[in-house]
VEXDREN-2710 file (C-alpha; in Angstrom, 1 decimal):
% VEXDREN-2710
k/r/px/py/pz
1/MET/109.3/54.3/47.9
2/ASN/111.6/56.0/45.3
3/ASP/109.3/55.0/42.5
4/LEU/106.2/56.5/43.8
5/PRO/104.6/59.1/41.9
6/ILE/104.1/62.3/43.8
7/GLY/101.9/62.2/46.8
8/GLU/101.0/58.5/46.0
9/ASN/101.3/57.5/49.5
10/VAL/98.8/60.2/50.7
11/GLY/96.5/60.1/47.9
12/GLN/97.3/63.2/46.3
13/GLU/95.7/63.6/42.8
14/THR/96.1/66.1/40.2
15/SER/94.4/66.3/36.7
16/SER/97.6/67.2/34.9
17/SER/99.0/63.9/33.3
18/SER/102.4/65.5/32.8
19/VAL/102.5/66.6/36.4
20/GLN/101.2/63.3/37.6
21/ASN/104.0/61.4/36.2
22/SER/106.6/63.6/37.6
23/GLN/108.6/62.2/40.7
24/PHE/110.8/63.4/43.3
25/GLU/114.0/61.2/44.4
26/ARG/113.7/60.1/48.3
27/SER/117.5/61.3/49.2
28/ILE/117.3/63.3/52.2
29/GLY/117.7/61.4/55.5
30/LEU/117.0/62.6/59.1
31/ILE/120.3/64.4/59.9
32/SER/120.0/66.2/56.3
33/ASN/116.3/67.0/56.9
34/PHE/117.1/68.3/60.4
35/SER/120.0/70.3/58.9
36/LEU/117.7/71.9/56.4
37/GLY/115.3/73.0/59.0
38/PHE/118.2/74.2/61.4
39/THR/119.9/76.1/58.9
40/TYR/116.5/77.7/57.8
41/LEU/115.8/78.8/61.3
42/SER/119.5/80.0/61.5
43/PRO/119.9/81.2/65.1
44/LEU/123.1/82.9/64.0
45/THR/121.1/85.2/61.6
46/ALA/118.5/86.1/64.2
47/VAL/121.1/86.7/67.0
48/TYR/123.1/88.9/65.0
49/SER/120.4/90.9/63.5
50/LEU/118.5/91.5/66.8
51/PHE/121.0/91.3/69.7
52/ALA/121.5/95.1/69.8
53/LEU/117.8/95.8/69.6
54/ALA/116.8/93.5/72.2
55/ILE/119.3/94.5/74.7
56/THR/118.5/98.3/74.3
57/LEU/114.8/97.5/74.6
58/ALA/115.1/95.4/77.7
59/GLY/118.3/94.8/78.8
60/PRO/120.0/91.3/79.5
61/PRO/116.6/89.6/80.7
62/SER/115.4/89.7/77.1
63/ILE/117.3/86.6/76.4
64/TRP/114.7/84.7/78.3
65/TRP/112.5/85.3/74.9
66/ILE/114.5/82.7/73.2
67/MET/113.1/80.2/75.6
68/ILE/109.7/81.2/75.5
69/ALA/109.4/81.4/72.0
70/ALA/111.1/78.0/71.6
71/PHE/108.5/76.4/74.0
72/GLY/105.7/77.9/72.1
73/GLN/107.0/77.0/68.7
74/LEU/107.5/73.6/70.1
75/LEU/103.9/73.1/70.7
76/VAL/103.2/74.4/67.0
77/ALA/105.8/71.9/65.8
78/ILE/104.2/69.0/67.6
79/VAL/101.0/70.0/65.7
80/PHE/102.8/70.2/62.4
81/GLY/104.5/67.1/63.1
82/GLU/101.2/65.0/63.6
83/THR/99.9/66.6/60.4
84/ALA/103.0/66.1/58.3
85/SER/103.1/62.3/59.6
86/GLN/99.6/61.8/58.2
87/TYR/100.1/63.9/55.0
88/PRO/103.9/63.8/54.1
89/ILE/103.2/66.1/51.1
90/THR/105.5/68.4/49.3
91/GLY/104.7/72.0/49.9
92/GLY/104.1/71.9/53.7
93/LEU/101.6/74.4/55.1
94/TYR/99.8/74.7/51.8
95/PRO/98.7/70.7/51.7
96/TRP/98.2/70.6/55.3
97/ALA/95.8/73.3/55.2
98/ARG/94.0/71.9/52.2
99/ARG/93.6/68.6/53.8
100/LEU/92.5/70.0/57.2
101/TRP/90.0/72.4/56.0
102/GLY/89.6/73.1/52.2
103/ARG/91.1/74.5/49.0
104/LYS/90.0/78.3/49.6
105/TYR/91.3/78.1/53.3
106/ALA/94.5/76.7/52.0
107/TRP/94.9/79.3/49.2
108/MET/95.0/82.0/51.8
109/ALA/97.3/80.2/54.1
110/ALA/99.9/79.6/51.6
111/TRP/99.3/83.0/49.9
112/VAL/100.4/84.9/53.0
113/TYR/103.2/82.3/53.6
114/LEU/104.4/82.2/50.1
115/TRP/105.0/86.3/50.2
116/ALA/106.4/86.2/53.9
117/LEU/109.1/83.4/52.4
118/VAL/109.8/85.9/49.5
119/VAL/110.6/88.8/51.9
120/THR/112.6/86.7/54.3
121/VAL/114.7/85.7/51.6
122/THR/115.2/89.3/50.4
123/SER/116.1/90.5/53.8
124/ILE/118.6/87.4/54.5
125/ALA/120.4/88.1/51.3
126/GLU/120.5/91.7/51.9
127/TYR/122.0/91.2/55.3
128/SER/124.5/88.9/54.0
129/ALA/125.7/91.1/51.5
130/GLY/126.9/93.4/54.4
131/PHE/129.0/90.4/55.6
132/VAL/130.5/90.0/52.2
133/ALA/131.4/93.4/51.9
134/SER/133.1/93.6/55.3
135/LEU/135.0/90.5/54.4
136/PHE/136.3/91.7/51.0
137/GLN/136.7/95.2/52.3
138/TYR/134.7/97.1/49.7
139/GLU/132.4/99.9/50.4
140/PRO/128.7/98.7/51.0
141/THR/127.1/101.2/48.7
142/ALA/123.6/100.5/47.3
143/MET/125.0/99.3/44.0
144/ASN/127.5/97.1/45.5
145/CYS/124.9/95.4/47.8
146/LEU/122.5/94.9/44.9
147/LEU/125.2/93.4/42.8
148/THR/126.1/91.1/45.7
149/THR/122.7/90.0/46.6
150/ILE/122.1/88.9/42.9
151/VAL/125.3/86.8/42.9
152/LEU/124.3/85.4/46.0
153/LEU/120.7/84.5/44.9
154/ILE/121.9/83.2/41.9
155/LEU/124.7/81.2/43.4
156/CYS/122.3/79.7/45.6
157/MET/119.7/79.0/43.1
158/VAL/122.3/77.1/41.0
159/VAL/123.2/75.0/43.9
160/ASN/119.5/74.3/44.5
161/MET/119.0/73.1/41.0
162/SER/122.0/70.8/40.9
163/GLY/119.9/68.3/42.9
164/THR/118.5/67.5/46.4
165/LYS/121.5/65.7/47.3
166/ASN/123.8/68.8/46.8
167/LEU/121.1/70.7/48.9
168/ALA/121.5/68.1/51.8
169/ARG/125.3/68.3/51.7
170/VAL/125.2/72.2/51.9
171/ALA/122.6/72.1/54.6
172/ARG/124.8/69.9/56.5
173/ILE/127.8/72.2/56.1
174/GLY/125.8/75.2/57.1
175/PHE/124.6/73.2/60.3
176/TRP/128.3/73.0/61.2
177/CYS/129.0/76.5/60.5
178/GLU/125.9/77.5/62.6
179/ILE/127.3/75.2/65.5
180/VAL/130.8/76.9/65.3
181/SER/129.7/80.1/64.9
182/VAL/127.0/80.3/67.9
183/ILE/127.5/77.2/70.3
184/ALA/131.3/76.7/69.8
185/LEU/131.9/80.6/69.8
186/GLY/129.4/81.2/72.8
187/ILE/131.3/78.5/74.8
188/TYR/134.5/80.1/74.0
189/LEU/133.5/83.4/75.0
190/LEU/131.8/82.2/78.5
191/ILE/135.1/80.2/79.6
192/PHE/137.8/82.4/78.3
193/HIS/136.5/86.0/78.2
194/ARG/133.7/86.3/80.7
195/ALA/133.6/90.0/82.0
196/GLN/129.9/89.9/83.6
197/PRO/128.6/87.6/86.2
198/PHE/125.8/85.2/85.2
199/SER/123.3/86.8/87.5
200/ILE/123.2/89.9/84.7
201/VAL/120.4/88.0/82.8
202/PHE/118.4/88.8/85.8
203/ASP/119.5/92.5/85.9
204/THR/117.5/95.2/83.9
205/MET/120.5/97.6/84.1
206/GLY/118.0/100.5/84.6
207/VAL/115.8/99.8/81.4
208/LEU/112.1/101.2/81.4
209/ALA/109.6/101.7/78.9
210/GLN/108.2/105.2/78.4
211/ASP/105.3/104.6/80.6
212/GLY/107.8/103.7/83.4
213/SER/107.1/99.9/83.4
214/TYR/109.7/97.2/82.8
215/THR/106.9/94.7/81.7
216/THR/106.1/96.8/78.8
217/ALA/110.0/97.2/77.8
218/PHE/110.1/93.1/78.4
219/PHE/107.4/92.6/75.8
220/SER/108.7/95.1/73.4
221/ALA/112.2/92.7/73.0
222/SER/109.8/89.7/72.3
223/LEU/111.0/89.9/68.7
224/LEU/114.4/88.5/69.6
225/GLY/112.6/85.1/70.2
226/LEU/109.8/85.4/67.7
227/PHE/111.9/86.3/64.6
228/MET/114.3/83.2/65.5
229/PHE/111.9/80.3/65.8
230/PHE/110.3/79.6/62.4
231/GLY/112.0/77.6/59.6
232/PHE/111.6/74.1/61.1
233/GLU/108.5/73.7/58.8
234/ALA/111.0/73.5/55.9
235/CYS/111.6/69.9/57.1
236/GLY/108.0/69.3/55.7
237/ASN/108.2/71.3/52.7
238/VAL/110.5/68.6/51.0
239/ALA/108.5/65.8/52.4
240/GLU/108.4/63.7/49.1
241/GLU/112.2/64.0/48.9
242/VAL/112.6/62.7/52.6
243/LYS/113.3/58.9/53.3
244/ASN/110.6/57.5/55.6
245/PRO/109.0/60.9/56.0
246/SER/106.2/60.0/58.2
247/ARG/108.5/59.3/60.9
248/GLN/111.5/61.5/60.4
249/ILE/110.0/64.9/59.6
250/PRO/108.3/65.5/63.0
251/VAL/111.6/64.2/64.7
252/ALA/113.6/66.7/62.5
253/MET/111.1/69.6/63.3
254/ILE/111.5/69.1/67.1
255/LEU/115.4/68.7/66.9
256/SER/115.4/71.9/65.0
257/ILE/113.8/73.9/67.7
258/VAL/115.5/72.2/70.4
259/PHE/119.0/72.7/69.0
260/GLY/118.1/76.3/67.9
261/CYS/117.1/77.1/71.3
262/ILE/120.4/75.5/72.9
263/SER/122.7/77.4/70.5
264/ALA/121.0/80.8/70.5
265/MET/120.7/80.6/74.3
266/VAL/124.8/79.9/74.4
267/SER/125.5/82.5/71.7
268/VAL/123.7/85.4/73.5
269/LEU/124.8/84.4/77.0
270/GLY/128.3/84.4/75.6
271/TYR/128.1/87.9/74.0
272/LEU/126.3/89.3/77.3
273/LEU/128.7/88.0/79.8
274/ALA/131.9/88.6/77.4
275/SER/130.9/92.4/76.8
276/PRO/133.5/94.6/78.5
277/ASN/131.1/97.4/78.7
278/LEU/127.6/96.1/78.8
279/GLN/125.9/99.2/80.3
280/ALA/127.1/101.1/77.3
281/ILE/125.3/98.4/74.8
282/VAL/122.2/98.8/76.9
283/ASN/122.1/102.5/76.6
284/GLY/122.6/102.2/72.9
285/GLN/125.6/103.9/72.8
286/VAL/127.4/100.9/71.0
287/THR/125.3/100.5/67.6
288/ASP/126.9/97.4/66.6
289/PRO/127.9/95.4/69.7
290/ILE/129.0/92.0/68.3
291/PRO/131.7/93.1/66.3
292/PHE/133.0/95.1/69.1
293/ILE/132.7/92.2/71.6
294/LEU/134.4/90.0/69.1
295/ARG/137.4/92.3/68.2
296/ASP/137.9/92.7/71.9
297/ALA/137.9/88.6/72.6
298/LEU/139.3/87.3/69.3
299/GLY/141.4/90.2/67.6
300/THR/141.0/91.3/63.9
301/HIS/141.9/88.0/62.3
302/GLY/139.6/85.9/64.7
303/ALA/136.9/88.3/63.8
304/ASN/137.3/87.8/60.0
305/LEU/137.4/84.3/60.5
306/PHE/134.0/84.4/62.2
307/ILE/132.7/86.6/59.4
308/VAL/133.7/83.7/57.1
309/ILE/131.8/81.1/58.7
310/ALA/128.8/83.4/59.3
311/ILE/128.6/84.0/55.4
312/ILE/128.7/80.2/54.7
313/ALA/125.9/79.7/57.4
314/MET/123.8/82.4/55.9
315/LEU/124.3/81.0/52.3
316/SER/123.1/77.9/53.5
317/CYS/119.9/79.7/55.2
318/ILE/119.2/81.3/51.7
319/LEU/119.5/77.9/50.0
320/SER/116.9/76.3/52.6
321/LEU/114.8/79.4/52.2
322/GLN/114.6/79.1/48.3
323/ALA/114.2/75.2/48.6
324/ALA/111.1/75.8/50.7
325/LEU/109.5/78.5/48.6
326/SER/110.3/76.3/45.5
327/ARG/108.4/73.6/47.0
328/LEU/105.5/75.7/48.0
329/LEU/105.2/77.2/44.4
330/PHE/105.5/73.6/42.8
331/SER/102.6/72.4/45.4
332/PHE/100.4/75.5/44.2
333/ALA/101.1/74.6/40.6
334/ARG/100.7/71.1/40.9
335/ASP/97.1/71.6/42.3
336/GLN/96.6/74.3/39.2
337/MET/96.5/77.3/41.8
338/LEU/98.7/79.6/39.9
339/PRO/99.1/80.8/36.1
340/GLY/101.5/78.8/34.2
341/ASN/101.1/75.8/36.6
342/LYS/102.3/73.0/34.1
343/TRP/105.6/75.2/33.6
344/ILE/106.0/75.8/37.4
345/ALA/105.2/72.2/38.3
346/LYS/107.8/70.8/36.0
347/LEU/110.7/68.6/37.5
348/SER/114.1/68.4/36.0
349/LYS/116.2/65.5/35.3
350/GLN/117.6/65.8/38.8
351/ASN/114.3/65.9/40.2
352/VAL/114.2/69.2/41.4
353/PRO/111.4/71.8/40.3
354/ASP/113.6/74.2/38.4
355/ASN/111.1/76.6/36.9
356/ALA/109.6/77.1/40.7
357/MET/113.3/77.6/41.6
358/ILE/113.9/80.1/39.2
359/LEU/110.7/82.1/40.4
360/SER/112.1/81.6/44.1
361/CYS/115.1/83.4/43.0
362/LEU/113.6/86.1/40.8
363/LEU/110.9/87.2/43.2
364/PRO/113.4/88.3/45.9
365/LEU/115.6/89.8/43.2
366/ILE/112.8/92.2/42.4
367/PHE/112.5/93.2/46.1
368/CYS/116.2/93.9/46.0
369/VAL/115.9/96.2/43.2
370/VAL/113.2/98.2/45.1
371/VAL/115.6/98.1/48.2
372/TYR/118.3/99.6/45.8
373/PHE/116.1/102.4/44.9
374/SER/115.1/103.1/48.3
375/PRO/117.1/101.4/51.0
376/ASP/114.8/102.4/53.7
377/ASN/112.2/100.3/52.2
378/LEU/114.1/97.0/53.4
379/ALA/112.8/97.5/57.0
380/ARG/109.3/98.3/55.6
381/ILE/109.0/95.3/53.2
382/THR/110.3/93.0/55.8
383/ALA/108.3/94.3/58.6
384/PHE/105.3/92.0/57.8
385/ALA/107.5/89.0/57.2
386/VAL/107.3/87.5/60.8
387/ILE/103.7/88.3/61.3
388/GLY/102.9/86.8/58.1
389/ILE/104.6/83.5/58.9
390/TYR/102.8/83.5/62.5
391/VAL/99.4/84.0/60.6
392/SER/99.9/81.2/58.4
393/PHE/101.2/78.9/60.8
394/GLN/98.1/79.6/63.1
395/MET/95.7/79.0/60.0
396/VAL/96.9/75.6/60.2
397/VAL/97.0/75.2/63.9
398/PHE/93.6/76.3/64.0
399/ALA/92.5/74.1/61.2
400/ALA/94.0/71.0/63.0
401/LEU/92.2/72.0/66.2
402/LYS/88.8/72.4/64.7
403/ASN/89.1/68.8/63.3
404/ARG/90.3/67.5/66.6
405/LEU/87.2/68.8/68.2
406/LYS/85.2/67.0/65.5
407/GLY/87.0/63.6/66.3
408/TRP/90.2/63.6/64.4
409/LYS/92.9/61.5/65.6
410/PRO/95.8/61.8/63.5
411/ALA/96.8/58.4/62.0
412/GLY/100.6/59.2/60.8
413/GLU/103.2/56.9/62.0
414/TRP/104.2/59.7/64.6
415/SER/101.9/61.0/67.2
416/VAL/101.4/62.1/70.9
417/GLY/98.4/60.4/71.2
418/THR/95.9/61.9/73.8
419/TRP/98.3/64.8/74.4
420/GLY/97.6/66.2/70.8
421/LEU/94.4/68.1/71.8
422/PRO/95.9/70.2/74.8
423/ILE/98.9/70.7/73.0
424/ASN/97.0/72.0/69.8
425/ALA/94.9/74.4/72.1
426/LEU/98.1/75.8/73.6
427/ALA/99.7/76.0/70.4
428/LEU/97.0/78.2/69.1
429/ALA/96.8/80.6/72.5
430/TYR/100.7/81.0/72.2
431/GLY/100.0/81.9/68.4
432/VAL/97.4/84.5/69.1
433/VAL/99.7/86.1/72.0
434/ALA/102.6/86.1/69.4
435/ILE/100.7/87.8/66.7
436/TYR/99.4/90.4/69.2
437/LEU/103.0/91.2/70.2
438/LEU/104.1/91.3/66.5
439/ALA/101.1/93.8/65.6
440/GLN/101.9/96.4/68.4
441/PRO/102.7/99.8/66.7
442/ALA/106.2/101.0/66.3
443/ASP/107.1/104.1/68.4
444/VAL/107.5/106.5/65.7
445/PRO/105.7/109.6/64.5
446/SER/104.7/108.4/60.9
447/PHE/101.4/106.6/60.7
448/PHE/102.5/104.5/57.9
449/ASP/105.8/103.4/59.8
450/ARG/103.8/103.0/63.1
451/TRP/101.4/100.5/61.6
452/ILE/103.7/99.1/58.7
453/VAL/103.2/95.5/60.1
454/LEU/99.6/95.5/59.9
455/ILE/99.4/97.6/56.6
456/GLY/101.7/95.0/55.0
457/LEU/99.7/92.0/56.1
458/ALA/96.4/93.7/55.0
459/PHE/97.9/94.4/51.6
460/VAL/98.9/90.6/51.3
461/ILE/95.7/89.1/52.6
462/ILE/93.4/91.6/50.4
463/SER/95.5/91.1/47.1
464/GLY/95.1/87.3/48.0
465/LEU/91.4/87.4/48.4
466/LEU/91.0/89.6/45.2
467/TYR/93.0/87.1/43.0
468/MET/91.2/84.0/44.8
469/PHE/87.7/85.4/44.0
470/ILE/88.3/86.9/40.5
471/ALA/90.6/84.1/39.0
472/LYS/89.1/81.3/41.1
473/PRO/92.2/79.2/41.0
474/TYR/90.9/76.6/43.7
475/GLY/88.2/75.3/41.4
476/LYS/90.7/73.9/38.8
477/SER/92.0/71.0/40.9
478/GLN/90.5/67.9/41.9
479/ALA/93.1/67.3/44.7
480/PRO/91.6/65.9/48.0
481/GLU/90.5/68.5/50.4
482/ASN/89.0/68.6/54.1
483/ASP/89.5/64.8/54.6
484/ALA/91.7/64.6/57.7
485/ILE/88.9/62.4/59.7
486/ALA/88.3/60.1/56.7
487/HIS/91.8/59.7/55.5
488/ALA/93.0/58.9/59.2
489/ALA/90.2/56.1/59.3
490/GLU/91.6/54.9/55.9
491/LEU/95.2/54.6/57.2
492/ARG/94.2/52.7/60.3
493/GLN/91.9/50.5/58.1
494/LYS/95.2/49.7/55.8
495/ARG/97.4/49.3/58.7
496/ASN/95.0/46.8/60.4
497/ALA/94.6/44.8/57.2
498/ALA/98.3/44.4/56.8
END
């Protein structure tokens, strides 16, 4: 399979001969593919970013959002898995949406997803810069953070451009750093530094919403889980670089969520039960509780060691995000959806889309410059990232459900059979509820800040629609579209003939 042109095994076509002759190298095995999705999902980043917010909003029971979101996204992953198994094509959401519905629909799904990825890379890089400053003990000024993010993004780009094998190696290293920094540390805290009873996860500790309801307070903490469980789709973004992708990609996606849930639960439980003064954290009196807990449990040197491991894990997360973004851009350009498509869709001697990778580094850098001139904008430009990803996910889930109702039975090598339809319906219901929760207005006086999530999403959607109708990029490619039922029948016919 290493000698196949891009997408040959799934009937991918393109009108550009220079692009058509390009080919990836299938060098990613199951463990590396799983590691890629897991490090992109990065439980460490989500836990460290949102632990304080969630505990302040809803107290210790907010930990249950990890399991709720993991179950919901597991349903989504099964839908993606069956789709990826039938269409193991580089680019993930874009080619899936194209083959399930059509080119215009795919354009919008991928456009929303693309900018959500760009902003996610920006936020992770900015957050990592604070860890680097803490480790090397320099002042995290706006200029220092900008320079640090530039170095981190370029470093990750260079590693990505050195070849898929190096990406896989670093993903495996990042995986073990995640395991050490979340599971091993969580277990250590639970065994040797437990200061609270296990029953604390059912104790609201007096938290109530402004309307006096705990239910409202609990739902306000949903971001802890919703922010954590995306990234598994990266396993499918590099489909044409994966060995036996039709079987391995669905398994890697599911493993990413299962291990992500286990590690996040152990980590948050460890921090909760090891907290010497949990009530102060719930009351908001400790603004950065995780370093506070770690210093008490590990001492200064132990805390610094954790920071080193955390930096490596975050760099691996950025690498995975860049890889996913570059493959999406490559897939877009291969179907002539972007200006300069021939340049973007060119592969290097290392079988890496170098030019798409350069864009995957440059676009987040532009946002980092915006953050430098106005640090408060970091929260604003990242506000729509999670809802943008959920919207693009659900566009694929909805397209899959539409085809199932018309008779589509996924014909890839991995399938859940008759369970596919109810799982697809439940995945869509979960996604709609998640989007509703993410779209809730913030409790702030400014109208712009209160509705920033929907404003950001509306800007991305409107700009995508304008470009689509003015430039008509969808009309330049002859790549297959809306052929899920026909292609499934073709695959079954080929298997029966064999």
